[in-house]
N, C-alpha and C positions, 0 to 999 in steps of 0.2 A: 504494500500500500504506500503510495506517495505521501510524504509527510504533510503537505499543505492541502491535500485533496479533501474536499468536503465529504462528510459521511451523511448520506441521505437516510433518514429514518422516518417511519410513521410515528404518530404520537404514542401509539401502543409500544412500538419498538424502543422509543426513547425511555418510556416508563419502565419497560423490562430491564434495560441496561442500568438505569438508575437504581432499581431494586436489587439487581444482581450485585452492583458495586457496594451498596449498603450492606447486603448480606455478607459479602466477602470481607469487608472492613470490620464489621461489628460482631460477626458470629464465627466465620471460618478462621480469620487471623488469630483470635484468642485461642481457638481450639488447637490450631497447629502449634502455637507457642507452648501450650500446655503439653502437647504430645512430645515436643522437643525436651522440655524440662523433665518429664517423666522418663524419657529414654536416657537422659543424662544421669538420673538418680538410680537407674538399674545396675549400674556398675559396668565394668569393661566387658564381661562375658556376653551380655545381651545388648550392650550399647550399640555396637556396630550396625546391625541390621535395622533396628527400630529407629535409631538416630538418623541413619542415612535416609530411610523412608520419610521420616518427618521433615528433614531438611529439603528433600526433593519436593514434597508437598508444599513447603514454604516457598520454594523458588517458583513453582508453577503458579501458586496463589498470587505472589507479588507480580509475576509477569502478566497475569490476567487482569489484576487491578490496574496496572500501568496501561495495558491495552485499552481497557474500558475508559479510563481517564482521557487518553488521547482521542478516542472516538467521540466522547462527549464534548471535548474542547472544539472539535471540528463539526459537530452535529448540525445539520440543517433539517428541520422538520418539513416533511413533504406536505404540500397542500392537497390533502386527500379530497376535500370537497370539490376543488377545481378539477382534479383528476377524474372524479366520478361524473362531473357534468360534461367533460370533454368528449367529443366524438372520436378523437384520436387516442390511441394507446399512449400513455405516458407513465412515468413513475408514480405509483399510487393507484393506478387504474386496476380494476378487476376485469379480466378478460376471459371469455369463454371461447374455446376453440373446438373444432371437430376435426379429428384426424382423417385424412383421405383414405388411408388403409384401415379398414375395419370400422370406420365411422364412430370410433369412441370419442366421447366428449370429455373435455377437461377444463377446469377452471383454475386460473392463476391470479394472484395479486402481484404486480410488479413492485419490487422494493429494492432498496440499496443492498449491496453485498453483505453488510454487517448484520442484517436480519433475515437473510434468505434462509428458507427452510422448505425445500421442495416437498418433503413428506407432509407439511402443513399447508401446501398450496401457495407458498410465498417463494417466488423466484426472483433472482437478481436481474436487473435490467442489463447487466453485463454478461449474463449467461447467453449461450447460443440462442435459446428460445426467446429469452427476454429481448435480446438485441434485435432479433428478427421481427418482433412484434411492435417495438417502439415506433410511433408515427403512423401506424396502420389504422384502418377503420373497419367497422363491421362490414362483412362481405368480402374483404380482401383475403387473398390467398397468400400464404408465405411458405417458403421452403427453408428448412433449417438443416444445416450440415452438422451432423453429430458423428462421434467416433464409430457409431454403428451404421452409418449411412445417412442418406437424406430423408427427412421427414417432411411430408406436405400436410398443411393444415389450413383450414379456413376459419376466420374470425366470425363467430356467431353473435357475440355481444361485447360491448365495452361499457363499463360502468365505473 
């Protein structure tokens, strides 16, 4: 991620990150510190493994806290109302598509990479599918190049 790059987030995504940061700072950080202290009190026989695990958890935790802080510093909240009113697909839009092969319908919300979760129907506008959909309208057909080959789909609704 480029350091000066804006981090596009929905209001919900911003709230989720703020809540995660609060949880990491107020709950997880003291828990990990306690685990480190307990491992140090065990003595040299058991110290190595548990202490090493606790220090690794601490490093991961501090890395995640820093990552969230950097994202929040550069956060820009997506105007979802404007996106829902737009006839064109844009970040914040919810798009329904129908695959040409098999006719299966899928629904996606285009979000920034920081809150993409394909399993939950939130895809990044930077992903191959998201990139292909941006700027298109209902009725448009798009072809997406994926590692598994090209996928053709038509946009059935934009909201």
